[in-house]
N, C-alpha and C positions, 0 to 999 in steps of 0.2 A: 351213540348211535346203536342201532341193532342191525347186525349183519347176518344174512342168511345166504349160504352158498349151496346151490342146487346142481346136481348132476342129472343126466337123463334118467337114471334108475334109483337115485336115492338123494337124501339130504346129506351133503358133505359136512356142513357145520352150521350151527346156530349160535351166535355170539351176542352178548349184551355188553354195554359199556365200552364200545369201540370208540377210540378218541379220534383216529383218522385212518384213512385208507389211501393207498397209492396203487393205481392200476395203469397198465399199458393198454392204450386205446388205438384205434385206427388213426387218430390225430395226434398221437404222441402220449407221453406219460402225464397223468393228472393226479392231483391230490384231492381228496374229498373230506371236508370237515363238516361237523353237524350243522353249521349255519349256512352252508352252501345252498344255493337254490336247487330246486328239484330238477333232475336231468336224466337223460338216457345216454349211455355210451356203449359203443361196440368195442368189445375186448378182443385183443389179438393174443396169440400164444406168447407167454412171457411170465415175468415175476409179478406176483400180486402180494402187496404188503398191507398189514393192518396192525394197529397198535392198541393193545389193551393196557395191562400193566407193563408189558414188554412188547418189543416189535416181533411180529411173526411173519414168515415168508412162506408163499405157496407158489407152485408152478401151476399155471392154468392154461387150458387150451382156449380156443376161440369161444366167444359167448357174448353175453349182454349184461350190462349193469344198469340198474334202475334205482334212482334215489328219490324217495318221496318223504318229505320231512325228515324224521330221524331213522326211517326204515331204508335199508339198503339191501336189495335183492340182486344176487349174482347168479346167473345161470350159464354154466360152461359145459363143454363136452366132456372135459376131464380135468381133474385136479389132483396134485400130489403135495402132501404135507409131511411134516416130521422128518425133514431132510435138511442137513446143514446148508447154509446159504452158499458155501463154496462148492458143494456137490450138486446143487440144484440145476445148474446149467447143463451138466452131464446127464443128470436124470431126465431132464426135459428132452434132450436129444434122443436118448434111448427109448423112453416111454412113448413119446409122441411120434417118433419115426415108426415104431411097431404099430401104433394105431393107424397111421397113414397107409402102411403096407397092407394091414388087414382090410382097410377100407377099399384099397385098390383091388385086392383079391375078391372082395365081395362084389364090387362093381363089375368085375370081369365075369363072375359067375352069373350075376343077374342078367348081363348082356347076352351070355350064351343061352340062358333059359328063354329070354325074350326071342332070340333068333330062332331057336328050336320051335317055340310055340308058334311063331309067325309062319315058319315053313310048314308045319302041320296044319295050320289053319288054311293056308293057301292050297295045300293038297286036298283038304277036306272040301273046300269051296270048288275045286276043279271037278268034283264028282257030280255037281249039279247039272 
């Protein structure tokens, strides 16, 4: 199979000759082989494994997996590789927790901007 892993801002990996894939989905852990029927799966944060000549592990955030024929496209918010399997769980907690905290701060800032904009718009409209 050919595996392509996409992040919002770059291509994380493009791999050929992938023998199998194991992914955590919203319905549980699933294995994907070349002969498997085409499908779409919602990925949840967890361990993503694929095998070429050896087994590789990645930490992935939520996303989507699409398998069509021998092509597998994975699109996730974040992915971390080149970490030993034993350290991957701790890395996931640190990295994805930071991402969640940053998202929360961003949402708070956007909310404040929206509130300020609406207050100014209301004040502007009261001049009519």
